[in-house]
CHARMM-style PDB file with segment names, atoms N, HN, CA, C and O in Angstrom:
ATOM      1  N   MET     1      13.326   6.502   0.375  1.00  0.00      PROA
ATOM      2  CA  MET     1      13.995   5.405  -0.812  1.00  0.00      PROA
ATOM      3  C   MET     1      15.149   5.324  -0.894  1.00  0.00      PROA
ATOM      4  O   MET     1      15.907   6.294  -0.903  1.00  0.00      PROA
ATOM      5  N   ILE     2      15.614   3.690  -0.999  1.00  0.00      PROA
ATOM      6  HN  ILE     2      14.999   2.902  -0.992  1.00  0.00      PROA
ATOM      7  CA  ILE     2      17.134   3.968  -0.441  1.00  0.00      PROA
ATOM      8  C   ILE     2      17.464   3.457  -1.953  1.00  0.00      PROA
ATOM      9  O   ILE     2      16.555   3.092  -2.699  1.00  0.00      PROA
ATOM     10  N   ARG     3      18.627   3.458  -2.290  1.00  0.00      PROA
ATOM     11  HN  ARG     3      19.365   3.754  -1.685  1.00  0.00      PROA
ATOM     12  CA  ARG     3      19.305   3.404  -3.696  1.00  0.00      PROA
ATOM     13  C   ARG     3      20.419   2.718  -3.215  1.00  0.00      PROA
ATOM     14  O   ARG     3      20.706   2.703  -2.018  1.00  0.00      PROA
ATOM     15  N   LYS     4      21.233   1.999  -4.303  1.00  0.00      PROA
ATOM     16  HN  LYS     4      21.001   2.011  -5.275  1.00  0.00      PROA
ATOM     17  CA  LYS     4      22.510   1.390  -3.891  1.00  0.00      PROA
ATOM     18  C   LYS     4      23.298   2.106  -5.089  1.00  0.00      PROA
ATOM     19  O   LYS     4      23.013   2.240  -6.279  1.00  0.00      PROA
ATOM     20  N   LEU     5      24.283   2.472  -4.402  1.00  0.00      PROA
ATOM     21  HN  LEU     5      24.514   2.363  -3.435  1.00  0.00      PROA
ATOM     22  CA  LEU     5      25.296   3.587  -5.436  1.00  0.00      PROA
ATOM     23  C   LEU     5      26.316   2.816  -5.822  1.00  0.00      PROA
ATOM     24  O   LEU     5      26.672   1.951  -5.022  1.00  0.00      PROA
ATOM     25  N   LYS     6      27.031   2.930  -7.122  1.00  0.00      PROA
ATOM     26  HN  LYS     6      26.742   3.633  -7.772  1.00  0.00      PROA
ATOM     27  CA  LYS     6      28.518   2.594  -7.146  1.00  0.00      PROA
ATOM     28  C   LYS     6      29.190   1.556  -6.702  1.00  0.00      PROA
ATOM     29  O   LYS     6      29.474   0.368  -6.856  1.00  0.00      PROA
ATOM     30  N   SER     7      29.386   3.000  -5.769  1.00  0.00      PROA
ATOM     31  HN  SER     7      29.155   3.965  -5.644  1.00  0.00      PROA
ATOM     32  CA  SER     7      30.906   2.271  -5.183  1.00  0.00      PROA
ATOM     33  C   SER     7      30.337   1.042  -3.994  1.00  0.00      PROA
ATOM     34  O   SER     7      31.067   0.240  -3.411  1.00  0.00      PROA
ATOM     35  N   GLY     8      29.107   1.148  -3.874  1.00  0.00      PROA
ATOM     36  HN  GLY     8      28.514   1.799  -4.348  1.00  0.00      PROA
ATOM     37  CA  GLY     8      28.429  -0.122  -3.178  1.00  0.00      PROA
ATOM     38  C   GLY     8      27.644   0.504  -2.060  1.00  0.00      PROA
ATOM     39  O   GLY     8      26.555  -0.060  -1.947  1.00  0.00      PROA
ATOM     40  N   GLN     9      27.761   1.142  -1.493  1.00  0.00      PROA
ATOM     41  HN  GLN     9      28.645   1.600  -1.585  1.00  0.00      PROA
ATOM     42  CA  GLN     9      27.342   2.345  -0.574  1.00  0.00      PROA
ATOM     43  C   GLN     9      25.480   2.368  -0.788  1.00  0.00      PROA
ATOM     44  O   GLN     9      25.034   2.555  -1.920  1.00  0.00      PROA
ATOM     45  N   TYR    10      24.496   2.154   0.439  1.00  0.00      PROA
ATOM     46  HN  TYR    10      24.859   2.002   1.358  1.00  0.00      PROA
ATOM     47  CA  TYR    10      23.493   2.308   0.151  1.00  0.00      PROA
ATOM     48  C   TYR    10      22.990   4.306   0.557  1.00  0.00      PROA
ATOM     49  O   TYR    10      23.440   4.936   1.514  1.00  0.00      PROA
ATOM     50  N   ARG    11      22.168   4.762  -0.312  1.00  0.00      PROA
ATOM     51  HN  ARG    11      21.802   4.250  -1.089  1.00  0.00      PROA
ATOM     52  CA  ARG    11      22.030   6.271   0.152  1.00  0.00      PROA
ATOM     53  C   ARG    11      20.150   6.537  -0.102  1.00  0.00      PROA
ATOM     54  O   ARG    11      19.382   6.295  -1.033  1.00  0.00      PROA
ATOM     55  N   LEU    12      19.980   7.219   1.428  1.00  0.00      PROA
ATOM     56  HN  LEU    12      20.604   7.416   2.184  1.00  0.00      PROA
ATOM     57  CA  LEU    12      18.815   7.477   1.759  1.00  0.00      PROA
ATOM     58  C   LEU    12      18.181   8.679   1.053  1.00  0.00      PROA
ATOM     59  O   LEU    12      18.409   9.868   1.271  1.00  0.00      PROA
ATOM     60  N   TYR    13      17.372   8.157   0.197  1.00  0.00      PROA
ATOM     61  HN  TYR    13      17.186   7.190   0.020  1.00  0.00      PROA
ATOM     62  CA  TYR    13      16.552   9.599  -0.614  1.00  0.00      PROA
ATOM     63  C   TYR    13      15.175   9.987   0.020  1.00  0.00      PROA
ATOM     64  O   TYR    13      14.605   9.124   0.688  1.00  0.00      PROA
ATOM     65  N   SER    14      14.579  11.251  -0.138  1.00  0.00      PROA
ATOM     66  HN  SER    14      15.042  11.952  -0.680  1.00  0.00      PROA
ATOM     67  CA  SER    14      13.541  11.681   0.495  1.00  0.00      PROA
ATOM     68  C   SER    14      12.249  11.252  -0.833  1.00  0.00      PROA
ATOM     69  O   SER    14      12.514  11.500  -2.009  1.00  0.00      PROA
ATOM     70  N   VAL    15      11.054  10.682  -0.487  1.00  0.00      PROA
ATOM     71  HN  VAL    15      10.839  10.480   0.468  1.00  0.00      PROA
ATOM     72  CA  VAL    15      10.647  10.276  -1.393  1.00  0.00      PROA
ATOM     73  C   VAL    15       9.754  11.457  -2.514  1.00  0.00      PROA
ATOM     74  O   VAL    15       9.351  11.199  -3.648  1.00  0.00      PROA
ATOM     75  N   LYS    16       9.637  12.654  -1.833  1.00  0.00      PROA
ATOM     76  HN  LYS    16       9.964  12.863  -0.912  1.00  0.00      PROA
ATOM     77  CA  LYS    16       8.857  13.604  -2.712  1.00  0.00      PROA
ATOM     78  C   LYS    16      10.230  14.374  -3.139  1.00  0.00      PROA
ATOM     79  O   LYS    16      11.281  14.215  -2.518  1.00  0.00      PROA
ATOM     80  N   LYS    17      10.058  15.472  -4.597  1.00  0.00      PROA
ATOM     81  HN  LYS    17       9.205  15.601  -5.102  1.00  0.00      PROA
ATOM     82  CA  LYS    17      11.340  16.316  -5.208  1.00  0.00      PROA
ATOM     83  C   LYS    17      11.512  17.503  -4.527  1.00  0.00      PROA
ATOM     84  O   LYS    17      10.601  18.270  -4.216  1.00  0.00      PROA
ATOM     85  N   ASP    18      12.675  17.646  -4.300  1.00  0.00      PROA
ATOM     86  HN  ASP    18      13.415  17.023  -4.552  1.00  0.00      PROA
ATOM     87  CA  ASP    18      12.836  19.569  -4.302  1.00  0.00      PROA
ATOM     88  C   ASP    18      11.892  19.600  -5.533  1.00  0.00      PROA
ATOM     89  O   ASP    18      11.822  19.007  -6.609  1.00  0.00      PROA
ATOM     90  N   PRO    19      10.826  21.077  -4.529  1.00  0.00      PROA
ATOM     91  CA  PRO    19      10.298  22.076  -5.811  1.00  0.00      PROA
ATOM     92  C   PRO    19      11.562  22.590  -6.552  1.00  0.00      PROA
ATOM     93  O   PRO    19      11.940  22.237  -7.669  1.00  0.00      PROA
ATOM     94  N   LYS    20      12.135  23.477  -5.732  1.00  0.00      PROA
ATOM     95  HN  LYS    20      11.828  23.764  -4.825  1.00  0.00      PROA
ATOM     96  CA  LYS    20      13.307  24.480  -6.998  1.00  0.00      PROA
ATOM     97  C   LYS    20      14.235  23.861  -7.850  1.00  0.00      PROA
ATOM     98  O   LYS    20      14.280  24.067  -9.063  1.00  0.00      PROA
ATOM     99  N   THR    21      15.337  22.740  -6.932  1.00  0.00      PROA
ATOM    100  HN  THR    21      15.301  22.572  -5.946  1.00  0.00      PROA
ATOM    101  CA  THR    21      15.553  21.726  -7.701  1.00  0.00      PROA
ATOM    102  C   THR    21      15.297  20.467  -8.480  1.00  0.00      PROA
ATOM    103  O   THR    21      16.009  19.823  -9.249  1.00  0.00      PROA
ATOM    104  N   HSD    22      14.585  20.375  -8.232  1.00  0.00      PROA
ATOM    105  HN  HSD    22      14.005  20.898  -7.606  1.00  0.00      PROA
ATOM    106  CA  HSD    22      13.662  18.798  -8.860  1.00  0.00      PROA
ATOM    107  C   HSD    22      14.054  17.577  -8.950  1.00  0.00      PROA
ATOM    108  O   HSD    22      13.862  16.636  -9.720  1.00  0.00      PROA
ATOM    109  N   LYS    23      14.797  17.830  -7.761  1.00  0.00      PROA
ATOM    110  HN  LYS    23      14.953  18.594  -7.135  1.00  0.00      PROA
ATOM    111  CA  LYS    23      16.011  16.042  -7.411  1.00  0.00      PROA
ATOM    112  C   LYS    23      15.310  16.170  -5.662  1.00  0.00      PROA
ATOM    113  O   LYS    23      14.927  17.115  -4.973  1.00  0.00      PROA
ATOM    114  N   ARG    24      15.399  14.817  -5.479  1.00  0.00      PROA
ATOM    115  HN  ARG    24      15.710  14.049  -6.039  1.00  0.00      PROA
ATOM    116  CA  ARG    24      15.359  14.004  -4.294  1.00  0.00      PROA
ATOM    117  C   ARG    24      16.741  14.343  -3.428  1.00  0.00      PROA
ATOM    118  O   ARG    24      17.904  14.238  -3.815  1.00  0.00      PROA
ATOM    119  N   ARG    25      16.078  14.925  -1.708  1.00  0.00      PROA
ATOM    120  HN  ARG    25      15.133  15.010  -1.394  1.00  0.00      PROA
ATOM    121  CA  ARG    25      16.833  15.142  -0.841  1.00  0.00      PROA
ATOM    122  C   ARG    25      17.802  14.211  -0.441  1.00  0.00      PROA
ATOM    123  O   ARG    25      17.469  13.286   0.300  1.00  0.00      PROA
ATOM    124  N   ASN    26      18.847  14.320  -0.797  1.00  0.00      PROA
ATOM    125  HN  ASN    26      19.117  15.071  -1.399  1.00  0.00      PROA
ATOM    126  CA  ASN    26      19.866  12.864   0.196  1.00  0.00      PROA
ATOM    127  C   ASN    26      19.681  13.160   1.952  1.00  0.00      PROA
ATOM    128  O   ASN    26      19.828  14.146   2.674  1.00  0.00      PROA
ATOM    129  N   LEU    27      19.347  11.971   2.129  1.00  0.00      PROA
ATOM    130  HN  LEU    27      19.228  11.170   1.542  1.00  0.00      PROA
ATOM    131  CA  LEU    27      19.116  11.897   3.573  1.00  0.00      PROA
ATOM    132  C   LEU    27      20.311  11.115   4.502  1.00  0.00      PROA
ATOM    133  O   LEU    27      20.464  11.024   5.720  1.00  0.00      PROA
ATOM    134  N   GLY    28      20.944  10.688   3.550  1.00  0.00      PROA
ATOM    135  HN  GLY    28      20.819  10.761   2.561  1.00  0.00      PROA
ATOM    136  CA  GLY    28      22.210   9.622   4.343  1.00  0.00      PROA
ATOM    137  C   GLY    28      22.957   9.156   3.675  1.00  0.00      PROA
ATOM    138  O   GLY    28      22.340   9.004   2.621  1.00  0.00      PROA
ATOM    139  N   THR    29      24.441   8.608   3.474  1.00  0.00      PROA
ATOM    140  HN  THR    29      24.943   8.732   4.330  1.00  0.00      PROA
ATOM    141  CA  THR    29      24.705   7.628   2.644  1.00  0.00      PROA
ATOM    142  C   THR    29      25.011   6.432   3.593  1.00  0.00      PROA
ATOM    143  O   THR    29      25.193   6.805   4.752  1.00  0.00      PROA
ATOM    144  N   PHE    30      25.131   4.853   3.363  1.00  0.00      PROA
ATOM    145  HN  PHE    30      24.982   4.550   2.422  1.00  0.00      PROA
ATOM    146  CA  PHE    30      25.558   4.104   4.666  1.00  0.00      PROA
ATOM    147  C   PHE    30      26.329   3.025   4.194  1.00  0.00      PROA
ATOM    148  O   PHE    30      26.474   2.995   2.972  1.00  0.00      PROA
ATOM    149  N   ASP    31      26.640   2.501   4.580  1.00  0.00      PROA
ATOM    150  HN  ASP    31      26.522   2.525   5.573  1.00  0.00      PROA
ATOM    151  CA  ASP    31      27.567   1.321   4.133  1.00  0.00      PROA
ATOM    152  C   ASP    31      26.834  -0.057   4.216  1.00  0.00      PROA
ATOM    153  O   ASP    31      27.392  -1.002   3.657  1.00  0.00      PROA
ATOM    154  N   SER    32      25.978  -0.214   4.675  1.00  0.00      PROA
ATOM    155  HN  SER    32      25.525   0.554   5.129  1.00  0.00      PROA
ATOM    156  CA  SER    32      25.189  -1.606   4.953  1.00  0.00      PROA
ATOM    157  C   SER    32      23.365  -1.211   4.226  1.00  0.00      PROA
ATOM    158  O   SER    32      23.049  -0.071   3.885  1.00  0.00      PROA
ATOM    159  N   LEU    33      22.658  -2.107   4.155  1.00  0.00      PROA
ATOM    160  HN  LEU    33      22.915  -3.033   4.431  1.00  0.00      PROA
ATOM    161  CA  LEU    33      21.384  -1.724   3.777  1.00  0.00      PROA
ATOM    162  C   LEU    33      21.210  -2.212   5.143  1.00  0.00      PROA
ATOM    163  O   LEU    33      20.498  -3.034   4.565  1.00  0.00      PROA
ATOM    164  N   SER    34      21.176  -2.389   5.843  1.00  0.00      PROA
ATOM    165  HN  SER    34      21.754  -1.721   6.312  1.00  0.00      PROA
ATOM    166  CA  SER    34      20.414  -2.801   7.203  1.00  0.00      PROA
ATOM    167  C   SER    34      20.314  -1.430   8.075  1.00  0.00      PROA
ATOM    168  O   SER    34      19.296  -1.038   8.645  1.00  0.00      PROA
ATOM    169  N   ALA    35      21.620  -0.761   8.063  1.00  0.00      PROA
ATOM    170  HN  ALA    35      22.447  -1.079   7.601  1.00  0.00      PROA
ATOM    171  CA  ALA    35      21.799   0.582   8.574  1.00  0.00      PROA
ATOM    172  C   ALA    35      21.315   2.147   7.860  1.00  0.00      PROA
ATOM    173  O   ALA    35      21.560   3.283   8.267  1.00  0.00      PROA
ATOM    174  N   ALA    36      20.492   1.663   6.575  1.00  0.00      PROA
ATOM    175  HN  ALA    36      20.293   0.741   6.245  1.00  0.00      PROA
ATOM    176  CA  ALA    36      20.070   2.913   5.874  1.00  0.00      PROA
ATOM    177  C   ALA    36      18.649   2.689   6.021  1.00  0.00      PROA
ATOM    178  O   ALA    36      17.989   3.698   5.771  1.00  0.00      PROA
ATOM    179  N   LYS    37      17.735   1.290   6.474  1.00  0.00      PROA
ATOM    180  HN  LYS    37      18.271   0.471   6.678  1.00  0.00      PROA
ATOM    181  CA  LYS    37      17.068   1.013   6.697  1.00  0.00      PROA
ATOM    182  C   LYS    37      16.528   1.105   8.044  1.00  0.00      PROA
ATOM    183  O   LYS    37      15.341   1.053   8.365  1.00  0.00      PROA
ATOM    184  N   LYS    38      17.451   1.236   8.721  1.00  0.00      PROA
ATOM    185  HN  LYS    38      18.415   1.279   8.459  1.00  0.00      PROA
ATOM    186  CA  LYS    38      17.181   1.614  10.550  1.00  0.00      PROA
ATOM    187  C   LYS    38      17.084   3.322  10.253  1.00  0.00      PROA
ATOM    188  O   LYS    38      16.077   3.847  10.730  1.00  0.00      PROA
ATOM    189  N   HSD    39      17.738   3.947   9.744  1.00  0.00      PROA
ATOM    190  HN  HSD    39      18.555   3.521   9.357  1.00  0.00      PROA
ATOM    191  CA  HSD    39      18.382   5.228   9.455  1.00  0.00      PROA
ATOM    192  C   HSD    39      16.302   5.899   8.958  1.00  0.00      PROA
ATOM    193  O   HSD    39      15.742   6.769   9.625  1.00  0.00      PROA
ATOM    194  N   GLU    40      15.801   5.373   8.041  1.00  0.00      PROA
ATOM    195  HN  GLU    40      16.256   4.666   7.500  1.00  0.00      PROA
ATOM    196  CA  GLU    40      14.770   5.333   7.281  1.00  0.00      PROA
ATOM    197  C   GLU    40      13.408   5.368   8.599  1.00  0.00      PROA
ATOM    198  O   GLU    40      12.502   6.086   9.024  1.00  0.00      PROA
ATOM    199  N   GLN    41      13.908   4.364   8.762  1.00  0.00      PROA
ATOM    200  HN  GLN    41      14.644   3.781   8.417  1.00  0.00      PROA
ATOM    201  CA  GLN    41      12.325   4.205  10.043  1.00  0.00      PROA
ATOM    202  C   GLN    41      12.821   5.234  11.498  1.00  0.00      PROA
ATOM    203  O   GLN    41      12.018   5.219  12.431  1.00  0.00      PROA
ATOM    204  N   GLU    42      13.581   5.744  11.600  1.00  0.00      PROA
ATOM    205  HN  GLU    42      14.233   5.757  10.842  1.00  0.00      PROA
ATOM    206  CA  GLU    42      14.079   7.105  12.220  1.00  0.00      PROA
ATOM    207  C   GLU    42      13.640   8.131  11.893  1.00  0.00      PROA
ATOM    208  O   GLU    42      13.506   9.002  12.753  1.00  0.00      PROA
ATOM    209  N   VAL    43      13.291   8.367  10.629  1.00  0.00      PROA
ATOM    210  HN  VAL    43      13.400   7.659   9.931  1.00  0.00      PROA
ATOM    211  CA  VAL    43      13.397   9.484   9.980  1.00  0.00      PROA
ATOM    212  C   VAL    43      12.202   9.491  10.314  1.00  0.00      PROA
ATOM    213  O   VAL    43      11.828  10.257  11.202  1.00  0.00      PROA
ATOM    214  N   GLN    44      11.149   8.464   9.548  1.00  0.00      PROA
ATOM    215  HN  GLN    44      11.453   7.841   8.826  1.00  0.00      PROA
ATOM    216  CA  GLN    44       9.536   7.961   9.442  1.00  0.00      PROA
ATOM    217  C   GLN    44       9.341   8.368  11.012  1.00  0.00      PROA
ATOM    218  O   GLN    44       8.443   9.188  11.203  1.00  0.00      PROA
ATOM    219  N   TYR    45       9.914   8.002  11.939  1.00  0.00      PROA
ATOM    220  HN  TYR    45      10.643   7.336  11.784  1.00  0.00      PROA
ATOM    221  CA  TYR    45       9.401   8.205  13.260  1.00  0.00      PROA
ATOM    222  C   TYR    45       9.069   9.508  13.865  1.00  0.00      PROA
ATOM    223  O   TYR    45       8.154   9.807  14.633  1.00  0.00      PROA
ATOM    224  N   PHE    46      10.599  10.655  13.032  1.00  0.00      PROA
ATOM    225  HN  PHE    46      11.342  10.412  12.408  1.00  0.00      PROA
ATOM    226  CA  PHE    46      10.558  11.767  13.705  1.00  0.00      PROA
ATOM    227  C   PHE    46       9.552  12.233  13.134  1.00  0.00      PROA
ATOM    228  O   PHE    46       8.603  12.522  13.864  1.00  0.00      PROA
ATOM    229  N   LYS    47       9.427  12.452  11.714  1.00  0.00      PROA
ATOM    230  HN  LYS    47      10.198  12.217  11.122  1.00  0.00      PROA
ATOM    231  CA  LYS    47       8.247  12.889  10.866  1.00  0.00      PROA
ATOM    232  C   LYS    47       6.664  12.863  11.529  1.00  0.00      PROA
ATOM    233  O   LYS    47       5.846  13.744  11.263  1.00  0.00      PROA
ATOM    234  N   ARG    48       6.413  11.884  12.296  1.00  0.00      PROA
ATOM    235  HN  ARG    48       7.077  11.168  12.512  1.00  0.00      PROA
ATOM    236  CA  ARG    48       5.171  12.011  12.774  1.00  0.00      PROA
ATOM    237  C   ARG    48       4.958  12.037  14.269  1.00  0.00      PROA
ATOM    238  O   ARG    48       3.794  12.076  14.667  1.00  0.00      PROA
ATOM    239  N   HSD    49       6.022  12.019  15.206  1.00  0.00      PROA
ATOM    240  HN  HSD    49       6.967  11.988  14.882  1.00  0.00      PROA
ATOM    241  CA  HSD    49       6.607  12.652  16.775  1.00  0.00      PROA
ATOM    242  C   HSD    49       7.223  13.885  16.539  1.00  0.00      PROA
ATOM    243  OT1 HSD    49       7.709  14.522  17.474  1.00  0.00      PROA
TER     244      HSD     49
END
């Protein structure tokens, strides 16, 4: 899940919430939407291989 921050950057969050904190895990902050999407694809690939 990618969200745009007030600073103009994009942050990648996990889809599931952490059971302890009830918040989504921060998976990285990126300057461009394309960089965030690229990293999201890498994360999905890593989860399945």
